[in-house]
C-alpha atoms as a printed R data frame, in Angstrom:
    type eleno elety resid chain resno       x       y       z
1   ATOM     1    CA   UNK     A     1  64.195 -36.745  -6.339
2   ATOM     2    CA   UNK     A     2  63.753 -34.248  -3.495
3   ATOM     3    CA   UNK     A     3  63.590 -31.351  -5.939
4   ATOM     4    CA   UNK     A     4  60.823 -33.092  -7.875
5   ATOM     5    CA   UNK     A     5  58.940 -33.792  -4.658
6   ATOM     6    CA   UNK     A     6  59.216 -30.163  -3.520
7   ATOM     7    CA   UNK     A     7  58.014 -28.986  -6.923
8   ATOM     8    CA   UNK     A     8  54.849 -31.064  -6.604
9   ATOM     9    CA   UNK     A     9  54.421 -29.835  -3.019
10  ATOM    10    CA   UNK     A    10  54.614 -26.247  -4.244
11  ATOM    11    CA   UNK     A    11  52.023 -26.949  -6.932
12  ATOM    12    CA   UNK     A    12  49.737 -28.574  -4.374
13  ATOM    13    CA   UNK     A    13  50.079 -25.692  -1.927
14  ATOM    14    CA   UNK     A    14  49.457 -23.166  -4.708
15  ATOM    15    CA   UNK     A    15  46.338 -25.022  -5.828
16  ATOM    16    CA   UNK     A    16  45.135 -25.208  -2.231
17  ATOM    17    CA   UNK     A    17  45.619 -21.459  -1.848
18  ATOM    18    CA   UNK     A    18  43.699 -20.807  -5.064
19  ATOM    19    CA   UNK     A    19  40.895 -23.091  -3.922
20  ATOM    20    CA   UNK     A    20  40.792 -21.388  -0.528
21  ATOM    21    CA   UNK     A    21  40.621 -17.957  -2.160
22  ATOM    22    CA   UNK     A    22  37.889 -19.192  -4.505
23  ATOM    23    CA   UNK     A    23  35.909 -20.651  -1.589
24  ATOM    24    CA   UNK     A    24  36.119 -17.372   0.319
25  ATOM    25    CA   UNK     A    25  35.050 -15.376  -2.716
26  ATOM    26    CA   UNK     A    26  32.173 -17.785  -3.348
27  ATOM    27    CA   UNK     A    27  31.037 -17.461   0.263
28  ATOM    28    CA   UNK     A    28  31.209 -13.677   0.084
29  ATOM    29    CA   UNK     A    29  29.148 -13.560  -3.107
30  ATOM    30    CA   UNK     A    30  26.615 -15.943  -1.618
31  ATOM    31    CA   UNK     A    31  26.201 -13.780   1.469
32  ATOM    32    CA   UNK     A    32  25.863 -10.621  -0.634
33  ATOM    33    CA   UNK     A    33  23.124 -12.298  -2.685
34  ATOM    34    CA   UNK     A    34  21.357 -13.204   0.540
35  ATOM    35    CA   UNK     A    35  21.610  -9.583   1.630
36  ATOM    36    CA   UNK     A    36  20.008  -8.476  -1.646
37  ATOM    37    CA   UNK     A    37  17.293 -11.076  -1.093
38  ATOM    38    CA   UNK     A    38  16.672  -9.689   2.397
39  ATOM    39    CA   UNK     A    39  16.320  -6.172   1.012
40  ATOM    40    CA   UNK     A    40  13.553  -7.230  -1.361
41  ATOM    41    CA   UNK     A    41  11.727  -9.485   1.093
42  ATOM    42    CA   UNK     A    42  11.794  -7.150   4.111
43  ATOM    43    CA   UNK     A    43  10.833  -3.535   3.537
44  ATOM    44    CA   UNK     A    44   8.303  -2.930   6.276
45  ATOM    45    CA   UNK     A    45  10.706  -2.399   9.189
46  ATOM    46    CA   UNK     A    46  14.035  -0.573   9.387
47  ATOM    47    CA   UNK     A    47  14.935  -2.556  12.482
48  ATOM    48    CA   UNK     A    48  14.478  -5.941  10.801
49  ATOM    49    CA   UNK     A    49  16.403  -4.963   7.666
50  ATOM    50    CA   UNK     A    50  19.339  -3.553   9.613
51  ATOM    51    CA   UNK     A    51  19.533  -6.523  11.946
52  ATOM    52    CA   UNK     A    52  19.513  -9.026   9.091
53  ATOM    53    CA   UNK     A    53  22.326  -7.200   7.296
54  ATOM    54    CA   UNK     A    54  24.334  -6.889  10.503
55  ATOM    55    CA   UNK     A    55  23.987 -10.588  11.216
56  ATOM    56    CA   UNK     A    56  25.308 -11.508   7.784
57  ATOM    57    CA   UNK     A    57  28.119  -8.948   7.991
58  ATOM    58    CA   UNK     A    58  29.230 -10.237  11.384
59  ATOM    59    CA   UNK     A    59  29.076 -13.847  10.207
60  ATOM    60    CA   UNK     A    60  31.128 -13.192   7.078
61  ATOM    61    CA   UNK     A    61  33.668 -10.770   8.576
62  ATOM    62    CA   UNK     A    62  33.955 -12.956  11.704
63  ATOM    63    CA   UNK     A    63  34.102 -10.059  14.128
64  ATOM    64    CA   UNK     A    64  33.131  -9.732  17.770
65  ATOM    65    CA   UNK     A    65  30.782  -6.767  17.427
66  ATOM    66    CA   UNK     A    66  28.842  -5.153  14.612
67  ATOM    67    CA   UNK     A    67  27.041  -1.855  15.146
68  ATOM    68    CA   UNK     A    68  24.975   0.601  13.164
69  ATOM    69    CA   UNK     A    69  24.200   4.114  14.363
70  ATOM    70    CA   UNK     A    70  21.512   6.140  12.601
71  ATOM    71    CA   UNK     A    71  21.919   9.887  12.386
72  ATOM    72    CA   UNK     A    72  19.577  12.084  14.397
73  ATOM    73    CA   UNK     A    73  17.934  14.335  11.804
74  ATOM    74    CA   UNK     A    74  16.166  16.460  14.401
75  ATOM    75    CA   UNK     A    75  19.084  16.731  16.824
76  ATOM    76    CA   UNK     A    76  20.775  20.022  17.597
77  ATOM    77    CA   UNK     A    77  24.217  18.516  17.019
78  ATOM    78    CA   UNK     A    78  25.452  17.313  13.629
79  ATOM    79    CA   UNK     A    79  27.247  14.328  15.143
80  ATOM    80    CA   UNK     A    80  24.450  12.901  17.275
81  ATOM    81    CA   UNK     A    81  22.741   9.549  16.760
82  ATOM    82    CA   UNK     A    82  19.071   8.797  17.081
83  ATOM    83    CA   UNK     A    83  19.155   4.990  17.233
84  ATOM    84    CA   UNK     A    84  21.895   2.430  17.775
85  ATOM    85    CA   UNK     A    85  21.835  -1.205  16.636
86  ATOM    86    CA   UNK     A    86  24.478  -3.269  18.398
87  ATOM    87    CA   UNK     A    87  25.064  -6.961  17.662
88  ATOM    88    CA   UNK     A    88  27.589  -8.809  19.848
89  ATOM    89    CA   UNK     A    89  29.194 -12.175  19.078
90  ATOM    90    CA   UNK     A    90  28.628 -14.883  21.708
91  ATOM    91    CA   UNK     A    91  32.435 -15.303  21.909
92  ATOM    92    CA   UNK     A    92  34.452 -12.259  22.951
93  ATOM    93    CA   UNK     A    93  38.176 -12.057  23.534
94  ATOM    94    CA   UNK     A    94  38.423 -15.817  23.557
95  ATOM    95    CA   UNK     A    95  35.748 -16.216  26.244
96  ATOM    96    CA   UNK     A    96  32.027 -16.680  26.276
97  ATOM    97    CA   UNK     A    97  30.069 -13.458  26.122
98  ATOM    98    CA   UNK     A    98  27.915 -14.617  29.018
99  ATOM    99    CA   UNK     A    99  24.666 -12.834  29.691
100 ATOM   100    CA   UNK     A   100  23.642 -10.261  27.190
101 ATOM   101    CA   UNK     A   101  23.562  -6.649  28.285
102 ATOM   102    CA   UNK     A   102  20.116  -5.326  29.296
103 ATOM   103    CA   UNK     A   103  18.005  -3.397  26.779
104 ATOM   104    CA   UNK     A   104  17.422   0.233  27.513
105 ATOM   105    CA   UNK     A   105  14.036   0.221  25.776
106 ATOM   106    CA   UNK     A   106  12.966  -3.242  26.866
107 ATOM   107    CA   UNK     A   107  12.948  -4.394  23.250
108 ATOM   108    CA   UNK     A   108  14.706  -7.455  21.873
109 ATOM   109    CA   UNK     A   109  14.821  -8.501  18.231
110 ATOM   110    CA   UNK     A   110  15.364 -12.167  17.402
111 ATOM   111    CA   UNK     A   111  15.497 -13.173  13.732
112 ATOM   112    CA   UNK     A   112  15.846 -16.652  12.277
113 ATOM   113    CA   UNK     A   113  16.989 -18.141  15.554
114 ATOM   114    CA   UNK     A   114  19.925 -15.732  15.805
115 ATOM   115    CA   UNK     A   115  21.158 -14.072  18.973
116 ATOM   116    CA   UNK     A   116  18.959 -11.300  20.329
117 ATOM   117    CA   UNK     A   117  19.814  -7.792  19.193
118 ATOM   118    CA   UNK     A   118  19.240  -4.670  21.234
119 ATOM   119    CA   UNK     A   119  18.043  -1.365  19.822
120 ATOM   120    CA   UNK     A   120  19.080   1.619  21.927
121 ATOM   121    CA   UNK     A   121  18.975   5.378  21.797
122 ATOM   122    CA   UNK     A   122  22.286   7.194  21.526
123 ATOM   123    CA   UNK     A   123  21.813   8.784  24.930
124 ATOM   124    CA   UNK     A   124  21.810   5.290  26.448
125 ATOM   125    CA   UNK     A   125  24.966   3.777  24.944
126 ATOM   126    CA   UNK     A   126  26.635   1.066  26.919
127 ATOM   127    CA   UNK     A   127  30.385   0.972  27.607
128 ATOM   128    CA   UNK     A   128  31.151  -0.962  24.424
129 ATOM   129    CA   UNK     A   129  29.725   1.870  22.325
130 ATOM   130    CA   UNK     A   130  31.418   4.586  24.412
131 ATOM   131    CA   UNK     A   131  34.842   3.178  23.578
132 ATOM   132    CA   UNK     A   132  34.444   3.860  19.851
133 ATOM   133    CA   UNK     A   133  31.946   6.733  19.968
134 ATOM   134    CA   UNK     A   134  34.481   9.358  18.852
135 ATOM   135    CA   UNK     A   135  35.392   7.246  15.812
136 ATOM   136    CA   UNK     A   136  31.744   6.972  14.766
137 ATOM   137    CA   UNK     A   137  31.164  10.698  15.255
138 ATOM   138    CA   UNK     A   138  34.257  11.516  13.176
139 ATOM   139    CA   UNK     A   139  33.089   9.272  10.324
140 ATOM   140    CA   UNK     A   140  29.633  10.880  10.510
141 ATOM   141    CA   UNK     A   141  31.142  14.354  10.111
142 ATOM   142    CA   UNK     A   142  33.822  13.630   7.503
143 ATOM   143    CA   UNK     A   143  32.270  10.761   5.541
144 ATOM   144    CA   UNK     A   144  35.642   9.014   5.411
145 ATOM   145    CA   UNK     A   145  36.361   5.368   6.240
146 ATOM   146    CA   UNK     A   146  38.457   4.767   9.365
147 ATOM   147    CA   UNK     A   147  40.360   1.498   9.743
148 ATOM   148    CA   UNK     A   148  42.265   1.224  13.024
149 ATOM   149    CA   UNK     A   149  44.633  -1.733  12.982
150 ATOM   150    CA   UNK     A   150  46.070  -1.165  16.478
151 ATOM   151    CA   UNK     A   151  43.505   0.396  18.770
152 ATOM   152    CA   UNK     A   152  45.864   0.530  21.747
153 ATOM   153    CA   UNK     A   153  47.888   3.283  20.083
154 ATOM   154    CA   UNK     A   154  44.972   5.361  18.802
155 ATOM   155    CA   UNK     A   155  44.171   8.375  21.038
156 ATOM   156    CA   UNK     A   156  40.624   8.678  19.662
157 ATOM   157    CA   UNK     A   157  39.439   5.613  21.606
158 ATOM   158    CA   UNK     A   158  38.159   5.855  25.165
159 ATOM   159    CA   UNK     A   159  40.923   3.860  26.830
160 ATOM   160    CA   UNK     A   160  39.782   4.882  30.299
161 ATOM   161    CA   UNK     A   161  36.486   3.111  29.746
162 ATOM   162    CA   UNK     A   162  38.378   0.044  28.538
163 ATOM   163    CA   UNK     A   163  40.521  -0.042  31.654
164 ATOM   164    CA   UNK     A   164  37.557   0.328  34.016
165 ATOM   165    CA   UNK     A   165  35.236  -2.200  32.366
166 ATOM   166    CA   UNK     A   166  37.805  -4.664  31.080
167 ATOM   167    CA   UNK     A   167  36.899  -4.128  27.422
168 ATOM   168    CA   UNK     A   168  39.709  -4.880  25.010
169 ATOM   169    CA   UNK     A   169  39.428  -3.260  21.568
170 ATOM   170    CA   UNK     A   170  42.101  -4.420  19.144
171 ATOM   171    CA   UNK     A   171  40.870  -3.167  15.759
172 ATOM   172    CA   UNK     A   172  38.005  -1.061  14.416
173 ATOM   173    CA   UNK     A   173  36.572  -0.623  10.912
174 ATOM   174    CA   UNK     A   174  34.063   2.190  10.559
175 ATOM   175    CA   UNK     A   175  32.241   3.371   7.411
176 ATOM   176    CA   UNK     A   176  29.516   5.897   6.570
177 ATOM   177    CA   UNK     A   177  26.096   4.696   5.447
178 ATOM   178    CA   UNK     A   178  24.508   6.765   2.679
179 ATOM   179    CA   UNK     A   179  21.062   6.949   1.138
180 ATOM   180    CA   UNK     A   180  20.206   7.094  -2.563
181 ATOM   181    CA   UNK     A   181  20.994  10.832  -2.606
182 ATOM   182    CA   UNK     A   182  24.502  10.064  -1.268
183 ATOM   183    CA   UNK     A   183  23.680  11.759   2.013
184 ATOM   184    CA   UNK     A   184  25.131  10.252   5.194
185 ATOM   185    CA   UNK     A   185  22.324   8.766   7.264
186 ATOM   186    CA   UNK     A   186  24.401   6.730   9.692
187 ATOM   187    CA   UNK     A   187  27.604   4.916  10.511
188 ATOM   188    CA   UNK     A   188  28.385   1.177  10.358
189 ATOM   189    CA   UNK     A   189  31.122  -0.267  12.517
190 ATOM   190    CA   UNK     A   190  32.753  -3.647  13.186
191 ATOM   191    CA   UNK     A   191  35.127  -4.324  16.090
192 ATOM   192    CA   UNK     A   192  37.767  -7.032  16.622
193 ATOM   193    CA   UNK     A   193  38.212  -9.879  14.192
194 ATOM   194    CA   UNK     A   194  37.824 -13.157  16.066
195 ATOM   195    CA   UNK     A   195  41.176 -14.458  14.773
196 ATOM   196    CA   UNK     A   196  42.933 -11.455  16.346
197 ATOM   197    CA   UNK     A   197  44.156  -9.986  13.046
198 ATOM   198    CA   UNK     A   198  43.344  -6.435  11.942
199 ATOM   199    CA   UNK     A   199  40.788  -5.747   9.232
200 ATOM   200    CA   UNK     A   200  42.448  -5.935   5.801
201 ATOM   201    CA   UNK     A   201  41.564  -4.564   2.367
202 ATOM   202    CA   UNK     A   202  39.262  -7.502   1.608
203 ATOM   203    CA   UNK     A   203  37.320  -6.799   4.797
204 ATOM   204    CA   UNK     A   204  37.162  -3.126   3.858
205 ATOM   205    CA   UNK     A   205  35.727  -3.881   0.407
206 ATOM   206    CA   UNK     A   206  33.226  -6.383   1.756
207 ATOM   207    CA   UNK     A   207  32.088  -4.070   4.540
208 ATOM   208    CA   UNK     A   208  31.687  -1.296   1.963
209 ATOM   209    CA   UNK     A   209  29.185  -3.489   0.113
210 ATOM   210    CA   UNK     A   210  27.310  -4.147   3.350
211 ATOM   211    CA   UNK     A   211  27.200  -0.410   4.103
212 ATOM   212    CA   UNK     A   212  25.775   0.286   0.633
213 ATOM   213    CA   UNK     A   213  23.119  -2.406   0.991
214 ATOM   214    CA   UNK     A   214  22.296  -1.161   4.457
215 ATOM   215    CA   UNK     A   215  21.762   2.369   3.136
216 ATOM   216    CA   UNK     A   216  19.504   1.070   0.360
217 ATOM   217    CA   UNK     A   217  17.536  -1.049   2.798
218 ATOM   218    CA   UNK     A   218  17.010   1.827   5.224
219 ATOM   219    CA   UNK     A   219  16.015   4.165   2.396
220 ATOM   220    CA   UNK     A   220  13.501   1.633   1.018
221 ATOM   221    CA   UNK     A   221  11.988   1.090   4.451
222 ATOM   222    CA   UNK     A   222  11.695   4.813   5.073
223 ATOM   223    CA   UNK     A   223   9.970   5.272   1.711
224 ATOM   224    CA   UNK     A   224   7.647   2.378   2.529
225 ATOM   225    CA   UNK     A   225   6.817   3.929   5.892
226 ATOM   226    CA   UNK     A   226   6.094   7.277   4.231
227 ATOM   227    CA   UNK     A   227   3.836   5.638   1.645
228 ATOM   228    CA   UNK     A   228   2.078   3.588   4.336
229 ATOM   229    CA   UNK     A   229   1.553   6.695   6.450
230 ATOM   230    CA   UNK     A   230   0.197   8.623   3.459
231 ATOM   231    CA   UNK     A   231  -2.130   5.722   2.595
232 ATOM   232    CA   UNK     A   232  -3.369   5.566   6.191
233 ATOM   233    CA   UNK     A   233  -4.028   9.298   6.227
234 ATOM   234    CA   UNK     A   234  -5.841   9.062   2.907
235 ATOM   235    CA   UNK     A   235  -7.975   6.187   4.182
236 ATOM   236    CA   UNK     A   236  -8.930   8.179   7.284
237 ATOM   237    CA   UNK     A   237  -9.677  11.271   5.190
238 ATOM   238    CA   UNK     A   238 -11.863   9.265   2.808
239 ATOM   239    CA   UNK     A   239 -13.660   7.644   5.711
240 ATOM   240    CA   UNK     A   240 -14.351  11.010   7.312
241 ATOM   241    CA   UNK     A   241 -15.390  12.463   3.957
242 ATOM   242    CA   UNK     A   242 -17.716   9.565   3.185
243 ATOM   243    CA   UNK     A   243 -19.248   9.878   6.664
244 ATOM   244    CA   UNK     A   244 -19.995  13.570   6.248
245 ATOM   245    CA   UNK     A   245 -20.982  13.196   2.593
246 ATOM   246    CA   UNK     A   246 -23.475  10.394   3.204
247 ATOM   247    CA   UNK     A   247 -27.167  11.200   3.313
248 ATOM   248    CA   UNK     A   248 -29.628   9.877   5.915
249 ATOM   249    CA   UNK     A   249 -31.897   6.984   4.991
250 ATOM   250    CA   UNK     A   250 -34.917   9.140   5.841
251 ATOM   251    CA   UNK     A   251 -34.038  11.606   3.073
252 ATOM   252    CA   UNK     A   252 -33.671   8.779   0.544
253 ATOM   253    CA   UNK     A   253 -37.021   7.319   1.564
254 ATOM   254    CA   UNK     A   254 -38.638  10.757   1.269
255 ATOM   255    CA   UNK     A   255 -37.299  11.370  -2.251
256 ATOM   256    CA   UNK     A   256 -38.402   7.921  -3.407
257 ATOM   257    CA   UNK     A   257 -41.980   8.778  -2.470
258 ATOM   258    CA   UNK     A   258 -42.066  12.024  -4.446
259 ATOM   259    CA   UNK     A   259 -43.974  12.228  -7.723
260 ATOM   260    CA   UNK     A   260 -41.783  12.884 -10.737
261 ATOM   261    CA   UNK     A   261 -43.368  15.623 -12.881
262 ATOM   262    CA   UNK     A   262 -43.581  15.276 -16.641
263 ATOM   263    CA   UNK     A   263 -41.153  17.100 -18.885
264 ATOM   264    CA   UNK     A   264 -43.956  19.060 -20.563
265 ATOM   265    CA   UNK     A   265 -45.062  20.374 -17.208
266 ATOM   266    CA   UNK     A   266 -41.549  21.483 -16.313
267 ATOM   267    CA   UNK     A   267 -40.627  22.683 -19.842
268 ATOM   268    CA   UNK     A   268 -37.068  21.359 -19.427
269 ATOM   269    CA   UNK     A   269 -36.491  21.171 -23.189
270 ATOM   270    CA   UNK     A   270 -36.817  24.917 -23.635
271 ATOM   271    CA   UNK     A   271 -33.738  27.118 -23.529
272 ATOM   272    CA   UNK     A   272 -35.908  29.850 -21.986
273 ATOM   273    CA   UNK     A   273 -36.459  27.654 -18.930
274 ATOM   274    CA   UNK     A   274 -36.188  29.603 -15.659
275 ATOM   275    CA   UNK     A   275 -34.571  27.471 -12.936
276 ATOM   276    CA   UNK     A   276 -35.662  29.946 -10.233
277 ATOM   277    CA   UNK     A   277 -39.185  28.632 -10.695
278 ATOM   278    CA   UNK     A   278 -38.115  25.529  -8.741
279 ATOM   279    CA   UNK     A   279 -36.929  25.219  -5.163
280 ATOM   280    CA   UNK     A   280 -34.086  22.936  -4.015
281 ATOM   281    CA   UNK     A   281 -36.300  19.887  -3.582
282 ATOM   282    CA   UNK     A   282 -38.118  20.369  -6.887
283 ATOM   283    CA   UNK     A   283 -34.773  20.557  -8.692
284 ATOM   284    CA   UNK     A   284 -34.038  16.999  -7.489
285 ATOM   285    CA   UNK     A   285 -37.254  15.600  -8.955
286 ATOM   286    CA   UNK     A   286 -36.590  17.517 -12.175
287 ATOM   287    CA   UNK     A   287 -33.121  15.951 -12.284
288 ATOM   288    CA   UNK     A   288 -34.701  12.505 -11.973
289 ATOM   289    CA   UNK     A   289 -36.979  13.380 -14.896
290 ATOM   290    CA   UNK     A   290 -33.966  14.305 -17.043
291 ATOM   291    CA   UNK     A   291 -32.259  11.031 -16.061
292 ATOM   292    CA   UNK     A   292 -35.308   9.115 -17.257
293 ATOM   293    CA   UNK     A   293 -35.864  11.047 -20.507
294 ATOM   294    CA   UNK     A   294 -32.199  10.702 -21.511
295 ATOM   295    CA   UNK     A   295 -32.479   6.933 -21.155
296 ATOM   296    CA   UNK     A   296 -29.816   6.721 -18.459
297 ATOM   297    CA   UNK     A   297 -31.917   4.711 -15.997
298 ATOM   298    CA   UNK     A   298 -32.687   2.059 -18.602
299 ATOM   299    CA   UNK     A   299 -29.241   1.994 -20.181
300 ATOM   300    CA   UNK     A   300 -27.262   1.670 -16.946
301 ATOM   301    CA   UNK     A   301 -29.966  -0.230 -15.039
302 ATOM   302    CA   UNK     A   302 -30.084   2.258 -12.188
303 ATOM   303    CA   UNK     A   303 -32.543   1.340  -9.446
304 ATOM   304    CA   UNK     A   304 -34.615   4.093  -7.931
305 ATOM   305    CA   UNK     A   305 -33.009   4.038  -4.475
306 ATOM   306    CA   UNK     A   306 -29.484   4.307  -5.920
307 ATOM   307    CA   UNK     A   307 -30.513   7.242  -8.095
308 ATOM   308    CA   UNK     A   308 -32.185   9.042  -5.188
309 ATOM   309    CA   UNK     A   309 -29.182   8.524  -2.933
310 ATOM   310    CA   UNK     A   310 -26.774   9.722  -5.634
311 ATOM   311    CA   UNK     A   311 -28.731  12.916  -6.342
312 ATOM   312    CA   UNK     A   312 -29.059  13.693  -2.630
313 ATOM   313    CA   UNK     A   313 -25.336  13.081  -2.106
314 ATOM   314    CA   UNK     A   314 -24.381  15.367  -4.997
315 ATOM   315    CA   UNK     A   315 -26.621  18.111  -3.701
316 ATOM   316    CA   UNK     A   316 -25.305  17.780  -0.149
317 ATOM   317    CA   UNK     A   317 -21.686  18.114  -1.265
318 ATOM   318    CA   UNK     A   318 -22.260  21.405  -3.054
319 ATOM   319    CA   UNK     A   319 -21.172  24.337  -0.939
320 ATOM   320    CA   UNK     A   320 -23.621  27.044   0.047
321 ATOM   321    CA   UNK     A   321 -21.968  29.809  -1.961
322 ATOM   322    CA   UNK     A   322 -23.149  32.265  -4.570
323 ATOM   323    CA   UNK     A   323 -21.530  30.397  -7.443
324 ATOM   324    CA   UNK     A   324 -20.840  26.752  -8.284
325 ATOM   325    CA   UNK     A   325 -23.660  25.652  -6.040
326 ATOM   326    CA   UNK     A   326 -26.435  23.087  -6.519
327 ATOM   327    CA   UNK     A   327 -28.633  25.506  -8.486
328 ATOM   328    CA   UNK     A   328 -25.758  26.306 -10.823
329 ATOM   329    CA   UNK     A   329 -25.199  22.583 -11.457
330 ATOM   330    CA   UNK     A   330 -28.900  22.068 -12.190
331 ATOM   331    CA   UNK     A   331 -28.869  25.057 -14.540
332 ATOM   332    CA   UNK     A   332 -25.940  23.626 -16.522
333 ATOM   333    CA   UNK     A   333 -27.603  20.217 -16.770
334 ATOM   334    CA   UNK     A   334 -30.928  21.682 -17.932
335 ATOM   335    CA   UNK     A   335 -29.231  23.589 -20.756
336 ATOM   336    CA   UNK     A   336 -27.318  20.471 -21.785
337 ATOM   337    CA   UNK     A   337 -30.532  18.434 -21.576
338 ATOM   338    CA   UNK     A   338 -32.338  20.857 -23.892
339 ATOM   339    CA   UNK     A   339 -29.471  20.771 -26.412
340 ATOM   340    CA   UNK     A   340 -29.187  16.982 -26.325
341 ATOM   341    CA   UNK     A   341 -32.907  16.447 -26.774
342 ATOM   342    CA   UNK     A   342 -32.953  18.787 -29.751
343 ATOM   343    CA   UNK     A   343 -29.741  17.746 -31.499
344 ATOM   344    CA   UNK     A   344 -28.926  14.157 -30.495
345 ATOM   345    CA   UNK     A   345 -28.978  11.650 -33.362
346 ATOM   346    CA   UNK     A   346 -30.816   8.617 -31.961
347 ATOM   347    CA   UNK     A   347 -29.377   6.295 -34.584
348 ATOM   348    CA   UNK     A   348 -25.744   6.835 -33.509
349 ATOM   349    CA   UNK     A   349 -25.554   4.694 -30.386
350 ATOM   350    CA   UNK     A   350 -21.877   5.402 -29.650
351 ATOM   351    CA   UNK     A   351 -22.458   9.127 -29.779
352 ATOM   352    CA   UNK     A   352 -25.518   8.835 -27.574
353 ATOM   353    CA   UNK     A   353 -23.541   7.026 -24.850
354 ATOM   354    CA   UNK     A   354 -20.839   9.697 -24.847
355 ATOM   355    CA   UNK     A   355 -23.395  12.488 -24.673
356 ATOM   356    CA   UNK     A   356 -25.228  10.776 -21.834
357 ATOM   357    CA   UNK     A   357 -22.040  10.464 -19.828
358 ATOM   358    CA   UNK     A   358 -21.203  14.101 -20.598
359 ATOM   359    CA   UNK     A   359 -24.542  15.107 -19.103
360 ATOM   360    CA   UNK     A   360 -23.777  13.163 -15.901
361 ATOM   361    CA   UNK     A   361 -20.384  14.872 -15.765
362 ATOM   362    CA   UNK     A   362 -22.144  18.207 -16.090
363 ATOM   363    CA   UNK     A   363 -24.071  17.815 -12.858
364 ATOM   364    CA   UNK     A   364 -20.864  16.986 -10.967
365 ATOM   365    CA   UNK     A   365 -18.500  19.420 -12.670
366 ATOM   366    CA   UNK     A   366 -18.987  22.395 -10.308
367 ATOM   367    CA   UNK     A   367 -18.037  20.106  -7.424
368 ATOM   368    CA   UNK     A   368 -14.486  19.991  -8.754
369 ATOM   369    CA   UNK     A   369 -14.118  23.751  -9.065
370 ATOM   370    CA   UNK     A   370 -12.278  25.607  -6.264
371 ATOM   371    CA   UNK     A   371 -13.875  28.632  -4.638
372 ATOM   372    CA   UNK     A   372 -11.582  31.158  -6.269
373 ATOM   373    CA   UNK     A   373 -12.151  29.760  -9.789
374 ATOM   374    CA   UNK     A   374 -14.919  31.741 -11.473
375 ATOM   375    CA   UNK     A   375 -14.360  30.515 -15.015
376 ATOM   376    CA   UNK     A   376 -16.922  28.396 -16.794
377 ATOM   377    CA   UNK     A   377 -15.202  25.421 -18.442
378 ATOM   378    CA   UNK     A   378 -16.682  23.622 -21.456
379 ATOM   379    CA   UNK     A   379 -17.024  19.886 -20.832
380 ATOM   380    CA   UNK     A   380 -13.906  17.991 -21.908
381 ATOM   381    CA   UNK     A   381 -15.734  15.216 -23.691
382 ATOM   382    CA   UNK     A   382 -14.297  13.911 -26.940
383 ATOM   383    CA   UNK     A   383 -17.695  14.437 -28.512
384 ATOM   384    CA   UNK     A   384 -17.652  18.149 -27.784
385 ATOM   385    CA   UNK     A   385 -14.068  18.494 -28.994
386 ATOM   386    CA   UNK     A   386 -14.961  16.797 -32.271
387 ATOM   387    CA   UNK     A   387 -17.945  19.107 -32.665
C-alpha cells in the first residue's frame, strides 16, 4: 500500500516539475515576444529601447541590478564607455533599496510606471558600477561571456569598494552586445539573483537573447537617427535652395506685362535663327511664344503667372558661365522648336505629348550638367530613341 502511494506521489511530483518547467518556458517566450514588440514599436530613442529591454530582462531573470554600457567610439581607450544605463531592483540584499541614487545628468527615465532609470556617463559611475567595472571592460575587449558564480573569490572585482560602501556582490553575468555587423557596441550585465543562487545555464541562454535583441534595437535606433538627421539636413538644404532660387514678385509682375512677339517676327522656326539677336529679357518672351505655339499652355492649362514665374526661376538658376548657361538652354530649345514644328505629326496625339515634354526637358537639361561636363547629351526621351 505504501509503495503504491509513493509511486503516485512520484508521478505527481514529476508532473508538477514538468508543469513548472513549462510555465517558466512559457513566461520566457512571452517576455521575448514582448521584447520583439518593443523593438518594432520604439525606434526613435536608444534610451527608451534599452530601458524597456533592461526592465524585462531584470523582471524575468529576477536579479537585483541590470546594466548596459555602450562603447565609446570616439574615446582614446578601447575599453571605455560612453553611456551607462543602470537599473536597480527596489529590493537589494533582502532589504528595501531606499532612495534611488542621484542622476549625474539630471535625467530620469520612467516607462510604463516602472522604477526610474538613470543614464550616466562612464566618467561618473557610482560605486555599484565600480565594483564590476573590470569585468565589463574585459568582456568589451575579449567579446567573451563571463559568469561569476562566487564573486567573493574573484580577484577582478573591486572588493575594497564593497567593503567601504557596504555593497555585497554575490554573482555576476556579463555579455557583449553586438550590432548587425557582429561588432561589439557595448556590454550587458546582471548582478545578484534575488533568490541568492548563482546564474545558471538557463539564465545565460535567456540573457544571450536579451543581449541580441538589445544590439538590434540599438542598431535600429542609430539607423533611424541617421536617417532622421539626413532628412533634416535635406529639408534645410531644400529650404535654403528654394529661398535663393525663388524670384521676386516684382519680376513676375514685370514679365506678365511684356508683349509677346509673334513667331514670324522672331523667326523661331528657322534653323538659321541667331539667338544673339536677343538679350536675356527678350529670350524669356521668346520662350513664352514657343510655349504657346507648341500648345503647352492649352494642354497643361498653365496660367500666365505660373509660366512667368517658372521661366524666371529657370533663368535665375543657370550659372553665369561660358557654357551651359541660360543662352545655351534657349538655343537648344529654339532648335528643338524648329524641328518639332517642321516634323511633328499633328494627328499622333501620344507622340505630340512626348515631344512637348521633351521640349520642356530641353530648357532645363543644362541645369543638371556639372561645370566640368562639356559634352552635349541627346535628350533621353523614348521618342528620340525610337527615331
